[in-house]
C-alpha atoms as one frame of an Amber mdcrd trajectory, in Angstrom:
protein
 -32.737 -24.915 -15.493 -29.687 -27.167 -15.724 -26.042 -26.255 -16.271 -24.191
 -28.396 -18.807 -20.861 -26.616 -19.377 -19.055 -23.469 -18.211 -15.996 -21.662
 -19.576 -14.548 -18.807 -17.519 -11.897 -16.089 -17.507 -12.649 -15.210 -13.917
 -10.275 -14.784 -10.967  -7.675 -17.552 -11.060  -9.563 -19.304 -13.901  -7.841
 -18.686 -17.238 -10.308 -19.771 -19.961 -10.914 -23.024 -18.042 -13.912 -25.289
 -18.747 -15.971 -27.624 -16.586 -18.778 -29.984 -17.700 -21.705 -31.092 -15.507
 -24.475 -33.726 -15.713 -28.206 -33.231 -15.072 -28.386 -34.950 -11.660 -25.944
 -35.016  -8.722 -22.472 -33.627  -9.523 -19.477 -33.887  -7.170 -16.622 -31.593
  -8.217 -13.361 -32.282  -6.364 -10.524 -29.756  -6.239  -7.799 -29.091  -3.649
  -7.844 -25.874  -1.674  -6.860 -22.729  -3.600  -7.643 -24.348  -6.956 -10.827
 -22.449  -7.883 -13.906 -24.043  -6.253 -15.236 -20.823  -4.755 -14.264 -19.021
  -7.955 -16.488 -21.368 -10.005 -19.334 -20.750  -7.543 -18.817 -16.989  -7.847
 -18.776 -17.359 -11.631 -22.169 -19.137 -11.638 -23.686 -16.319  -9.581 -22.059
 -13.675 -11.804 -23.402 -15.311 -14.975 -26.928 -15.292 -13.541 -26.985 -11.929
 -11.752 -23.969 -10.011 -13.062 -21.306  -8.061 -11.135 -22.074  -4.868  -9.212
 -19.632  -2.358 -10.729 -20.433   0.277  -8.071 -19.768  -2.030  -5.097 -17.122
  -0.912  -2.594 -15.044  -2.706   0.040 -16.938  -3.090   3.355 -15.521  -4.265
   6.677 -12.408  -5.568   4.925 -14.403  -7.688   2.416 -13.474  -6.926  -1.161
 -16.308  -6.670  -3.716 -16.655  -9.348  -6.393 -15.353  -6.991  -9.116 -12.004
  -6.888  -7.258 -12.028 -10.358  -5.693 -12.671 -12.146  -9.005 -10.687  -9.865
 -11.344  -8.754 -12.227 -13.702  -5.163 -12.764 -12.595  -4.044 -12.368 -16.212
  -5.261  -8.763 -16.276  -7.804  -9.533 -19.015 -11.453  -8.439 -18.609 -13.898
 -10.807 -16.886 -15.655 -13.015 -19.435 -17.328 -16.385 -19.672 -20.043 -18.574
 -21.144 -22.526 -21.072 -19.700 -24.344 -23.779 -21.662 -27.712 -24.501 -20.020
 -30.962 -26.343 -20.609 -33.966 -24.080 -20.074 -37.616 -24.872 -20.844 -36.584
 -27.705 -23.187 -34.050 -25.619 -25.170 -30.258 -25.689 -25.204 -29.083 -22.106
 -24.606 -25.650 -20.477 -24.262 -25.291 -17.479 -21.928 -22.362 -15.148 -22.655
 -21.056 -12.327 -20.491 -18.142  -9.976 -21.025 -17.327  -6.362 -20.318 -14.487
  -4.067 -19.364 -12.678  -3.131 -16.157 -15.117  -0.352 -15.227 -18.189  -2.501
 -16.021 -17.240  -6.213 -15.582 -19.615  -8.865 -16.998 -22.129  -6.156 -17.975
 -22.409  -7.073 -21.679 -24.822 -10.038 -21.868 -26.228 -12.152 -24.647 -28.231
 -15.380 -24.812 -28.250 -17.492 -27.969 -29.442 -20.944 -28.864 -26.460 -23.267
 -28.446 -24.589 -23.838 -31.691 -26.120 -20.817 -33.384 -26.097 -17.021 -33.258
 -29.875 -16.771 -32.914 -30.750 -14.691 -29.820 -33.144 -15.971 -27.171 -35.678
 -13.159 -26.959 -37.248 -14.354 -23.708 -33.998 -13.808 -21.766 -33.158 -10.124
 -21.458 -29.916  -8.612 -20.087 -31.480  -6.829 -17.087 -32.944  -9.754 -15.117
 -31.214 -12.969 -16.224 -31.317 -14.785 -12.877 -34.899 -13.702 -12.186 -35.965
 -15.062 -15.604 -34.094 -18.386 -15.455 -34.568 -19.185 -11.746 -37.702 -17.180
 -10.975 -36.120 -15.550  -7.874 -34.000 -12.534  -7.040 -30.291 -12.704  -6.191
 -31.076 -12.329  -2.483 -33.457 -15.315  -2.500 -31.004 -17.410  -4.552 -28.164
 -16.710  -2.077 -30.384 -17.658   0.860 -31.719 -20.858  -0.643 -30.046 -22.737
  -3.510 -26.622 -21.061  -3.376 -24.683 -22.300  -0.327 -21.362 -20.461  -0.265
 -18.270 -21.558   1.621 -18.885 -21.199   5.372 -22.375 -19.751   4.717 -24.648
 -22.741   5.151 -26.692 -20.943   7.828 -29.560 -18.803   6.549 -31.509 -15.872
   7.969 -34.711 -14.181   6.978 -34.888 -11.292   4.546 -37.743  -9.276   3.059
 -37.103 -10.841  -0.353 -37.078 -14.389   1.016 -40.169 -13.834   3.163 -41.953
 -12.364   0.174 -40.927 -15.356  -1.926 -42.119 -17.864   0.654 -45.437 -16.055
   1.088 -45.996 -15.761  -2.661 -44.951 -19.246  -3.811 -45.136 -21.843  -1.018
 -48.911 -21.691  -0.516 -51.062 -23.999  -2.640 -54.528 -23.532  -4.059 -56.367
 -20.446  -5.307 -55.107 -18.232  -2.512 -51.554 -18.536  -3.822 -52.499 -18.122
  -7.425 -54.644 -15.021  -6.970 -52.212 -13.252  -4.607 -49.182 -13.911  -6.783
 -50.854 -13.014 -10.035 -52.332  -9.851  -8.544 -48.936  -8.762  -7.218 -47.286
  -9.451 -10.591 -49.991  -7.497 -12.415 -49.561  -4.570 -10.021 -45.789  -4.704
 -10.467 -46.150  -4.831 -14.233 -48.489  -1.811 -14.162 -46.052   0.049 -11.898
 -43.111  -0.870 -14.172 -45.014   0.420 -17.196 -45.320   3.733 -15.428 -41.910
   3.813 -13.654 -39.174   1.252 -13.025 -35.950   3.042 -12.131 -35.274   4.962
 -15.360 -37.654   2.877 -17.471 -41.388   3.443 -18.037 -43.759   6.071 -19.405
 -43.194   8.578 -16.593 -39.388   8.708 -17.089 -40.021   9.031 -20.840 -42.360
  11.978 -20.288 -39.952  13.579 -17.807 -37.121  13.186 -20.271 -39.175  14.742
 -23.077 -40.336  17.545 -20.755 -36.733  18.300 -19.870 -35.849  18.373 -23.563
 -38.752  20.711 -24.435 -37.953  23.036 -21.549 -34.324  23.001 -22.614 -35.337
  23.838 -26.211 -37.512  26.736 -25.007 -34.749  28.017 -22.779 -32.307  27.698
 -25.653 -34.536  29.724 -27.977 -34.824  32.505 -25.407 -31.094  32.489 -24.727
 -29.896  32.558 -28.337 -30.558  36.268 -28.981 -28.882  37.220 -25.736 -25.937
  34.929 -26.509 -25.486  36.560 -29.950 -24.945  40.008 -28.406 -22.713  38.579
 -25.695 -20.577  36.770 -28.283 -20.004  39.974 -30.297 -18.916  41.895 -27.210
 -16.770  39.014 -26.006 -15.042  38.743 -29.411 -14.100  42.440 -29.419 -12.787
  42.225 -25.847 -10.813  39.056 -26.642  -9.178  40.696 -29.685  -8.138  43.696
 -27.624  -6.763  41.529 -24.827  -4.844  39.291 -27.243  -3.142  42.289 -28.927
  -2.208  43.846 -25.558  -0.676  40.589 -24.353   1.282  40.135 -27.591   3.050
  43.453 -27.024   3.620  42.719 -23.327   5.096  39.261 -23.996   7.544  40.655
 -26.601   8.761  43.309 -24.145   9.136  40.881 -21.229  11.044  38.340 -23.334
  13.532  41.010 -24.427  14.142  42.167 -20.839  14.342  38.583 -19.568  17.076
  37.638 -22.051  19.121  40.700 -21.008  18.733  40.034 -17.261  19.525  36.321
 -17.497  22.698  37.025 -19.525  23.904  39.499 -16.868  23.200  37.020 -14.062
  25.109  34.272 -15.855  28.132  36.544 -16.562  28.321  37.734 -12.931  28.094
  34.164 -11.649  30.888  32.937 -13.932  33.164  35.859 -12.901  32.524  35.090
  -9.239  33.460  31.438  -9.778  36.699  32.434 -11.523  37.684  34.738  -8.632
  36.979  32.004  -6.108  38.986  29.493  -8.178  41.987  31.874  -8.151  41.665
  32.376  -4.391  41.324  28.637  -3.857  44.491  27.968  -5.897  46.382  30.552
  -3.822  45.207  28.915  -0.576  46.225  25.535  -1.942  49.761  26.771  -2.708
  50.058  28.141   0.843  48.886  24.802   2.200  51.451  22.919   0.121  54.214
  25.265   1.298  53.200  24.830   4.950  53.076  21.056   4.514  56.551  21.023
   2.938  57.906  23.152   5.811  56.452  20.705   8.338  57.840  17.697   6.503
  61.268  19.363   6.403  61.262  19.786  10.213  62.378  17.185  12.718  58.826
  16.226  13.815  57.267  16.153  10.346  53.424  16.060  10.276  53.030  14.794
  13.836  50.631  16.526  16.198  52.445  19.072  18.472  50.602  17.757  21.518
  51.823  14.252  20.770  55.416  15.499  20.303  55.233  17.651  23.446  53.824
  14.746  25.447  56.599  12.436  24.230  59.312  15.010  25.081  57.802  15.671
  28.518  58.288  12.010  29.327  61.912  12.208  28.087  62.467  15.452  30.071
  61.315  13.709  33.232  63.894  11.023  32.557  66.595  13.700  32.011  65.724
  15.408  35.296  65.797  12.090  37.081  69.245  11.358  35.621  70.482  14.764
  36.752  69.190  14.140  40.255  70.977  10.794  40.298  74.164  12.506  39.081
  74.032  15.018  41.957  73.924  12.270  44.555  77.352  11.633  46.232  78.511
  15.262  46.122  80.478  17.165  43.532  83.676  15.777  41.928  85.850  18.621
  43.358  84.660  17.977  46.890  85.345  14.246  46.615  88.815  14.844  45.131
  89.579  17.399  47.878  88.469  14.895  50.513  90.704  12.282  48.896  93.637
  14.770  49.130  92.912  15.419  52.785  92.994  11.680  53.552  96.249  11.291
  51.598  97.854  14.292  53.387  96.750  12.916  56.756  98.297   9.548  55.956
 101.520  11.256  54.874 101.523  13.522  57.921 101.099  10.627  60.349 103.856
   8.763  58.571 106.242  11.742  58.837 105.416  12.356  62.475 106.135   8.708
  63.207 109.417   8.836  61.333 110.550  11.871  63.354 109.267  10.453  66.611
 106.851  13.198  67.178 103.906  10.870  67.897 103.338  10.270  71.572 101.837
   6.825  70.834 103.997   3.753  71.306 103.836   0.176  70.210 100.992  -0.941
  67.948  99.034   2.210  68.748 101.598   4.211  66.790 100.355   2.473  63.544
  96.618   3.107  64.062  96.468   6.750  62.782  98.624   5.976  59.783  96.591
   2.862  58.806  93.261   4.632  59.388  94.248   7.611  57.220  95.488   5.275
  54.494  92.300   3.141  54.485  90.140   6.279  54.303  92.262   7.564  51.403
  91.826   4.247  49.554  88.053   4.186  50.181  87.709   7.774  49.028  89.744
   6.970  45.907  87.458   4.024  45.058  84.437   6.236  45.693  85.821   8.919
  43.351  86.310   6.286  40.644  82.746   4.910  41.149  81.163   8.393  41.026
  83.083   9.170  37.863  81.880   5.954  36.157  78.304   6.559  37.265  78.220
  10.136  36.024  79.788   9.138  32.722  77.039   6.565  32.233  74.348   9.148
  33.125  75.885  11.589  30.658  75.776   8.929  27.960  72.074   8.263  28.726
  71.262  11.980  28.572  73.104  12.269  25.279  71.157   9.296  23.906  67.825
  10.907  24.866  68.777  14.279  23.369  70.118  12.530  20.249  66.534  11.377
  19.474  65.698  15.025  18.864  68.952  15.887  17.066  69.960  18.269  19.881
  72.542  18.485  22.625  70.452  20.235  25.243  66.962  20.244  26.598  66.623
  23.942  25.737  67.396  23.198  22.083  64.669  20.512  22.009  62.160  22.944
  23.535  63.111  25.466  20.860  62.475  22.759  18.215  59.055  21.981  19.727
  58.100  25.661  19.831  59.086  26.050  16.198  57.133  22.857  15.276  54.034
  24.193  17.029  54.246  27.452  15.123  54.732  25.619  11.815  51.869  23.200
  12.600  49.524  26.066  13.497  50.510  27.758  10.260  49.762  24.494   8.372
  46.376  24.083  10.085  45.458  27.684   9.365  46.388  27.148   5.716  44.371
  23.911   5.659  41.271  25.646   7.100  41.680  28.515   4.651  41.901  25.987
   1.811  38.808  24.118   3.086  36.794  27.340   3.429  37.893  28.462  -0.016
  36.981  25.032  -1.495  33.562  25.116   0.180  32.906  28.621  -1.088  34.008
  27.547  -4.572  31.780  24.438  -4.472  28.803  26.499  -3.335  29.525  29.028
  -6.069  29.679  26.248  -8.653  26.386  24.791  -7.397  24.832  28.254  -7.528
  26.199  28.666 -11.028  24.788  25.269 -12.070  21.422  26.144 -10.556  21.588
  29.535 -12.178  22.308  27.989 -15.572  19.322  25.648 -15.121  17.231  28.592
 -13.969  18.425  30.583 -16.973  17.201  27.827 -19.260  13.870  27.883 -17.451
  13.754  31.659 -17.650  14.327  31.424 -21.386  11.593  28.780 -21.633   8.692
  31.196 -21.781   6.003  28.537 -21.422   6.930  26.034 -18.687   8.108  27.878
 -15.526   6.703  30.398 -13.095   8.531  33.474 -14.429   6.728  36.631 -15.458
   7.438  35.861 -19.117   5.979  32.361 -18.760   2.930  33.702 -16.946   2.237
  36.258 -19.646   2.923  33.648 -22.340   0.339  31.408 -20.689  -2.069  34.330
 -20.486  -1.471  34.994 -24.189  -2.173  31.336 -25.031  -5.324  31.470 -22.946
  -6.373  34.699 -24.686  -5.801  33.135 -28.115  -7.679  30.004 -27.043 -10.526
  32.144 -25.711 -10.637  34.106 -28.970 -10.667  30.887 -30.981 -13.449  29.468
 -28.793 -15.505  32.639 -29.184 -15.100  32.446 -32.963 -16.186  28.803 -32.921
 -19.149  29.638 -30.682 -20.113  32.450 -33.021 -20.052  30.068 -35.978 -22.121
  27.526 -34.054 -24.565  30.221 -32.963 -25.073  31.281 -36.569 -25.728  27.649
 -37.523 -28.243  27.122 -34.707 -30.396  30.017 -35.776 -31.824  27.983 -38.659
 -32.277  24.808 -36.555 -34.260  26.203 -33.636 -37.789  24.813 -33.103 -40.939
  26.925 -33.055 -41.498  28.078 -29.423 -45.309  27.963 -29.812 -45.250  24.313
 -30.883 -42.955  23.500 -27.967 -45.311  25.182 -25.484 -48.327  23.253 -26.831
 -46.496  19.935 -26.541 -45.309  20.892 -23.039 -48.909  21.421 -21.892 -50.021
  18.000 -23.200 -47.132  16.175 -21.532 -47.572  17.896 -18.173 -51.221  16.790
 -18.050 -50.293  13.199 -18.960 -47.525  13.219 -16.329 -49.943  14.381 -13.644
 -52.438  11.646 -14.574 -49.819   8.842 -14.566 -48.294  10.056 -11.263 -51.708
   9.785  -9.587 -52.132   6.279 -11.017 -48.619   5.265  -9.823 -49.378   6.452
  -6.304 -52.598   4.414  -6.266 -50.816   1.309  -7.638 -48.044   1.535  -4.991
 -50.686   1.827  -2.286 -52.454  -1.261  -3.662 -49.154  -3.188  -3.811 -48.303
  -2.289  -0.217 -51.745  -3.449   0.883 -51.326  -6.727  -1.017 -47.911  -7.313
   0.518 -49.274  -6.763   4.009 -51.867  -9.404   3.265 -49.118 -11.671   1.898
 -47.075 -11.204   5.084 -50.053 -12.338   7.100 -50.272 -15.411   4.883 -46.542
 -16.117   5.383 -47.114 -16.542   9.131 -49.375 -19.442   8.266 -46.729 -20.920
   5.941 -43.863 -21.185   8.429 -45.214 -24.462   9.939 -45.145 -26.043   6.482
 -41.506 -25.041   6.011 -40.702 -26.326   9.513 -42.395 -29.650   8.731 -40.434
 -30.222   5.527 -37.191 -29.154   7.258 -37.865 -31.675  10.024 -38.342 -34.461
   7.444 -35.038 -33.660   5.759 -33.226 -33.162   9.082 -34.480 -36.533  10.269
 -32.930 -38.188   7.200 -29.645 -36.370   7.745 -29.471 -37.402  11.414 -30.719
 -40.994  11.017 -34.051 -40.088  12.742 -32.266 -38.757  15.822 -34.241 -35.481
  15.614 -37.971 -35.551  14.792 -39.056 -31.884  15.097 -37.740 -28.555  13.782
 -39.226 -25.155  14.610 -38.504 -22.046  12.504 -39.446 -18.467  13.294 -40.051
 -15.607  10.875 -36.312 -14.874  10.740 -35.625 -18.575   9.954 -33.843 -19.138
  13.268 -34.086 -22.847  13.978 -34.632 -25.024  17.042 -34.617 -28.832  16.953
 -36.055 -31.495  19.266 -34.265 -34.768  19.721 -36.473 -37.843  19.661 -37.615
 -38.595  23.194 -37.006 -35.044  24.484 -39.887 -32.903  25.686 -38.721 -29.499
  24.374 -36.685 -28.407  21.368 -33.191 -26.969  21.800 -31.971 -23.779  20.177
 -29.440 -24.325  17.366 -26.710 -22.592  19.395 -26.723 -25.570  21.812 -26.001
 -28.085  19.025 -22.610 -29.220  17.776 -21.073 -27.539  14.709 -21.754 -30.593
  12.546 -25.386 -30.852  13.723 -25.932 -27.127  13.116 -24.676 -27.531   9.534
 -27.018 -30.531   9.100 -29.938 -28.478  10.437 -29.378 -25.486   8.191 -28.661
 -27.694   5.180 -32.141 -29.143   5.768 -33.566 -25.607   6.044 -31.903 -24.641
   2.762 -33.178 -27.702   0.943 -36.703 -27.202   2.327 -36.674 -23.580   1.126
 -35.562 -24.778  -2.319 -38.486 -27.184  -2.474 -41.170 -24.879  -1.082 -40.061
 -21.351  -1.983 -38.503 -21.743  -5.428 -40.687 -22.132  -8.540 -40.948 -25.815
  -9.360 -41.200 -25.143 -13.102 -37.818 -23.331 -13.086 -36.003 -26.261 -11.413
 -33.342 -24.006  -9.887 -30.040 -25.931  -9.440 -28.514 -26.178  -5.969 -24.876
 -25.034  -5.704 -22.857 -26.096  -2.621 -19.305 -24.876  -1.889 -17.622 -27.184
   0.699 -20.963 -27.355   2.544 -20.111 -30.732   4.153 -16.700 -29.726   5.521
 -17.848 -30.049   9.191 -19.480 -33.477   8.634 -17.809 -36.658   9.809 -17.840
 -39.602   7.390 -21.176 -40.980   8.643 -22.951 -37.610   8.442 -21.314 -36.924
   5.084 -22.582 -40.221   3.617 -26.190 -39.554   4.774 -26.040 -36.013   3.346
 -24.700 -37.308   0.027 -27.453 -39.920  -0.214 -30.098 -37.238   0.501 -28.621
 -34.882  -2.103 -28.561 -37.723  -4.637 -32.204 -38.454  -3.851 -33.183 -34.777
  -4.312 -31.198 -34.541  -7.568 -34.010 -36.457  -9.244 -36.017 -33.189  -9.220
 -33.246 -30.611  -9.691 -29.569 -30.475 -10.617 -27.223 -30.415  -7.591 -23.548
 -29.397  -7.818 -21.295 -30.010  -4.783 -17.795 -28.490  -4.842 -15.491 -30.131
  -2.278 -11.827 -30.149  -1.277 -12.043 -33.746   0.061 -11.847 -36.963  -1.984
 -14.091 -38.796   0.495 -17.316 -37.531  -1.139 -16.267 -39.083  -4.455 -15.123
 -42.283  -2.709 -18.408 -42.594  -0.777 -20.521 -42.194  -3.955 -18.319 -43.975
  -6.479 -20.617 -47.015  -6.648 -23.878 -45.044  -6.655 -25.375 -44.902 -10.169
 -26.188 -41.499 -11.700 -23.606 -39.564  -9.668 -21.203 -37.565 -11.825 -17.715
 -36.976 -10.346 -15.374 -34.376 -11.835 -11.885 -33.322 -10.755 -10.357 -29.913
 -11.508
């Protein structure tokens, strides 16, 4: 088989087309541009999409991973060459069953290809199952390594061997499988057909026996349904009448309550306004009493300090009296001197008079200073009291007490107004909810009220009555269409005997197939050396003869021996690039030895050479070009180097997407 052209609505691909040649194809595309999507599309066209697949270990199934970004259903076509004919494969479907609808026509016509059925497209065109294809010719991104599987082992054992042993074993297994499929293959075959017909006959017999009983049950059910419907009609009418009355009373009471609360709220608001006006009319206005009291306390401390300062120096009367004493003393000494009554003579006679005079002058100055000081203190006290519009500290305290009372009255009015507003708002919300509830109560079909429940019961009763009437009509029609029970029993006996006979044959065929497979497994152990030999030849070409021996076990785990070494080394001890070279050789050897030569299965590689340096990449490209003489090879790559390395090699087709 060879792929010539593909058109896909698949993942990021929006009705995009790519053309390929028969030999070696290098398809270049940058990362995230659809290489892996094209590879997934090829596999989907051959083997379909598993609609029942689910996400496992964080890996999304293909039906989700490749769902078209446009939202359209998955669809696509593939032009191929198969057994000398040009054929177009077409797949489409819907979201629940992507790519399920399949058709194969001769290219350029609408004539179907009868040899390609919808159930096993890949098996027909490539001659292998999906599992074998994925482990041989389909090298996905990062999946160049390959392990054993029952399907692949079976394929190697059945196809690789040459001579009569291969032919007889394969043909015998296919004949056994064909005989088993004729008897049972999933839901296809004679046994499923018999089982289906047996189920139908048993169902027909059961139906015939049940019809008479159903007739009596339907008559009784109809009478009971009529009685129930009439009872519910009366009940619904009564409940609706009572519901309308109750809802109207609830709504009226709620509206009256809201009106009362609105009146109370307005009254509280007027009191609040009056209290606010009274505060604003006072000296302190809307200020906090604590703030006013704190401010006055500071001023009162200043007043007390001024009073204390005023008291210093004695009272005014005492100072004036002292001044009079000093003046009288001065006058007395002067008079005594004038009358010669002083006993002092000379300069000493002037000392008492001068001393009394100086003291009188000092006291006079002191009296003047105290008077000026106390006048200034009085002016300061007056200035402080003037801030409060009062003449005494007691008057200011009286103002503060009155302000506190007015402020408390204002706050009380404010709280009353707030409480009244909150009550009114709650009442309005309750009224709104009540009005909505009233509408629901009056909707006798959509809420959980008693009326709605009985309305629903009435609808159910009417539906039940209608269904019973329909069933009665159908029952009357079936009476004339029922099959003869005796004929059904005779046919049932024949089919049961045939089913028993075919079941015994199927058991014997499965036993024979298991025995043949065990023999084939024994043969496969003799085939592994042949696969190892061909892998070694290819690996030697890829590594420029650096490695001359490859050993594979049953699980296809590889070990390679470097030329000149005595023992082979396990693949885990090789570099990443060498490991990829080794398993690329294994893959290509499997393609040659395990895939049917007449089918010429194409090899699909998705960035398989990404770990190769330029030298390894060039050798791999030359080997792939050499092998493309026998089968089509398509290499998808995100590097331009592959195209550059092969640009001068004839027969290599390079495409860029």
